[in-house]
C-alpha positions, 0 to 999 in steps of 0.5 A, spaced: 331 857 923 325 853 921 320 856 917 314 859 921 307 856 922 305 863 921 309 864 915 307 858 911 300 859 913 300 866 910 303 863 904 297 859 903 300 852 905 297 846 907 300 844 914 300 837 917 301 838 925 302 833 931 301 835 938 305 833 944 303 833 952 301 827 956 307 823 953 312 829 952 319 827 951 324 831 946 326 825 943 319 824 941 319 830 937 325 829 934 323 822 932 316 825 928 320 830 925 325 826 922 320 821 920 317 827 915 310 828 913 309 834 919 310 841 918 310 843 925 307 841 932 303 844 938 304 843 945 298 842 950 300 846 956 292 846 957 291 839 959 298 837 962 301 843 965 307 842 962 313 847 965 316 853 962 322 848 962 318 843 958 316 848 953 323 850 952 326 843 951 320 842 946 321 848 942 328 846 942 327 839 940 323 842 934 328 847 932 333 841 931 329 838 926 326 844 922 319 844 926 316 850 929 311 850 934 306 853 938 303 852 945 295 851 947 294 854 954 288 856 958 286 864 957 287 865 965 294 867 966 297 873 963 304 871 965 303 864 962 302 867 955 309 871 955 313 865 959 311 861 953 313 866 948 320 867 951 321 859 951 322 860 943 315 857 941 313 861 935 306 862 938 300 861 943 293 858 942 288 860 947 283 854 949 276 855 951 275 862 949 267 865 950 267 871 946 270 876 941 272 881 948 275 874 951 279 873 945 281 881 944 284 880 952 288 874 950 291 878 944 293 884 948 297 879 953 301 876 947 302 883 944 307 889 946 305 896 946 301 899 942 297 893 940 297 890 947 301 890 954 305 884 954 311 885 959 318 887 956 323 882 957 329 881 952 332 876 956 328 870 953 330 866 947 325 870 943 329 876 945 336 873 943 337 872 950 338 880 951 342 881 945 336 884 941 335 891 942 328 893 945 325 896 939 327 891 934 325 886 939 318 889 940 317 890 932 319 883 931 315 880 936 309 883 934 310 882 927 312 874 927 308 872 934 303 867 932 296 868 935 291 862 935 284 862 938 280 855 939 273 855 937 270 850 941 264 854 946 258 856 944 260 863 945 266 863 940 261 860 935 256 865 936 262 871 935 267 867 931 266 873 926 268 878 931 274 874 933 276 873 926 276 880 925 281 882 931 287 885 929 292 880 931 288 874 931 292 870 926 288 863 926 282 860 928 282 853 930 276 848 931 276 843 937 271 838 935 271 834 941 269 840 946 265 843 940 261 837 939 260 837 947 258 844 947 253 843 941 250 837 945 252 832 940 258 829 944 263 825 940 258 826 933 263 830 929 260 829 923 253 831 926 250 837 922 250 842 928 258 841 928 258 842 920 254 848 921 259 851 926 265 849 922 261 853 916 261 859 920 268 859 922 270 858 915 266 863 912 268 868 918 275 867 916 274 868 909 271 874 910 277 877 914 283 874 911 284 869 916 286 862 916 283 856 920 285 849 922 282 843 926 284 837 930 281 831 926 279 824 928 278 821 922 280 821 914 273 822 913 273 828 917 279 831 915 277 831 908 271 835 910 275 840 913 280 841 907 274 841 902 271 847 907 278 851 906 282 848 912 289 849 912 292 846 918 290 839 920 292 836 927 290 828 926 295 826 931 297 827 939 302 823 943 297 818 946 293 817 940 300 815 937 302 810 942 295 807 942 295 806 935 302 803 935 300 798 940 294 796 937 298 795 930 303 791 934 298 787 937 295 785 930 302 783 928 303 779 933 296 776 934 298 769 936 301 772 942 296 776 945 290 773 947 283 776 944 279 780 949 
C-alpha cells in the first residue's frame, strides 16, 4: 500500500502532487508515477464530473506506482463523498466552502458515527470488499480518511481559523485562481490581497496544528508558499502538462512550426 498523503503530512514531509481531470487516463497517472518526483495526486471531480468508475481506476493506477490520492468535489452531494471514499481514494477535498459551518457539514459527510453520519457500507475497496468487520472499518476510516477544505472564497478566508479548528479537518488547500477572483484581483496571484489571505491561512493552521497546501502557477509563487509554511505543492495538472509539452516540442522543432 502507498504511504498515505495524510500520514506523510502528519510527519511533516514536504509533498509534491499533480492533478488529473479533463485529460484523465490511467496510463498518465502511471507515467507520472514512474517518472518520479511526485508524492501523490488529486482527482478533479468538481470541474470534470468523473464517474465513480473513473475514480476507482485512477486510485488503482496510483496504487500501482505507489501513489495515494484524494478527490476534489463540490460540497453539494452527501452520497458523492462516500462513493469517492469507497473507490479507494485516500480522502476528499471540498471546493467552494463558504464558512466553518459549511466545512463542518462536509466533515460529517466524510466520517462515521459518532463524529459524523456517513452511511455504513463495507462493500467498497476501503472496506476490503466486505472482508473488514464493521467496527474495525469504522475506526480505521475515521482515523485514516484525509479531509481537506479549499480556501478560495471570501467566507472561507474570513473563517479560516474556525475551519482549521474543526476536528476532522486535516488540511486547508488554497485555490489561488478562485481566491484571486474572490478578492477582486483575478489572476494576480502575488497581489498583496492574495498574500494577506495566505498569511491568514498559514497562521490559522499553525494555531491549530493543521497543514496547508496550494495549487501554484509559478516557481516564484511556489517559493513564497513554502516560505510561509506550505507543505503540499500542486504545480501540474494534465491540461497544463499537455500544453507545456506541446510548447516545448514546438520550440524544439521550430523550423517546422510557423511562427504566430
